[in-house]
C-alpha positions in Angstrom: 65.4 68.4 94.1 66.1 69.3 97.7 69.7 70.1 97.0 68.6 72.7 94.5 66.2 74.3 97.0 68.8 74.4 99.7 71.4 76.0 97.3 68.8 78.6 96.1 67.9 79.4 99.7 71.5 79.9 100.7 72.2 82.1 97.6 69.1 84.2 98.5 70.3 84.6 102.1 73.7 85.7 101.0 72.3 88.3 98.6 70.0 89.6 101.4 72.8 90.0 103.9 75.0 91.8 101.4 72.2 94.2 100.6 71.5 94.9 104.3 75.2 95.5 105.0 75.4 97.9 102.1 72.4 99.9 103.3 74.0 100.5 106.8 77.3 101.7 105.3 76.7 105.5 105.0 80.2 106.5 104.2 80.3 109.8 102.4 81.9 113.2 102.2 79.9 116.4 102.4 79.1 119.6 104.2 77.5 120.0 107.7 74.1 121.6 107.3 72.8 121.5 110.9 74.2 120.7 114.4 72.1 119.6 117.4 74.2 118.8 120.5 76.6 116.1 119.5 74.7 115.0 116.3 75.0 116.8 113.0 73.2 116.5 109.7 75.6 116.2 106.7 74.5 116.7 103.1 76.7 114.3 101.1 78.2 115.2 97.7 75.9 112.6 96.1 72.8 114.4 97.5 71.9 112.2 100.5 71.4 113.7 104.0 73.0 111.6 106.8 72.8 112.1 110.6 76.1 111.4 112.4 77.7 112.0 115.7 80.8 114.0 116.4 82.1 117.6 116.7 81.6 119.7 113.7 80.5 123.3 112.8 77.9 124.3 110.2 79.5 124.7 106.8 82.5 122.4 107.6 83.5 119.8 105.0 83.6 116.4 106.8 83.7 112.7 106.0 81.1 110.4 107.6 82.3 106.8 108.3 80.1 104.4 110.3 77.8 107.1 111.7 80.8 109.1 113.0 82.2 112.4 111.8 85.8 112.7 110.8 87.5 115.8 109.4 87.8 115.7 105.6 91.3 115.0 104.4 92.8 117.7 102.3 94.4 116.7 99.0 98.2 116.7 99.0 99.9 119.0 96.6 101.6 117.1 93.8 105.3 117.4 93.4 106.5 118.3 90.0 110.1 117.6 89.1 112.4 117.3 86.2 
C-alpha cells in the first residue's frame, strides 16, 4: 500500500515539474508591438503577447527565447538543380 502511494506521489511530482517548466518556456516568433527602454512587447504568431528584453524596433520580426529577443532568421532560398 505504501509503495503505491509513494509511486503515485512521485508521478504527480514529475508531472507538476514538467508543467511548470513548460509554462516558463515562452519561445515564439512574432512582431514587436511596443518598446519601453530595453524591454519590448512581442505579439507572437500564435496570438500570445510576451515581454522580453533586448534591442528591437517596433514592427520588427523577432524570435523570443528564454525572455530574450533574437533577430528572426530568414529562410534560405532553396537551390533547384537538374
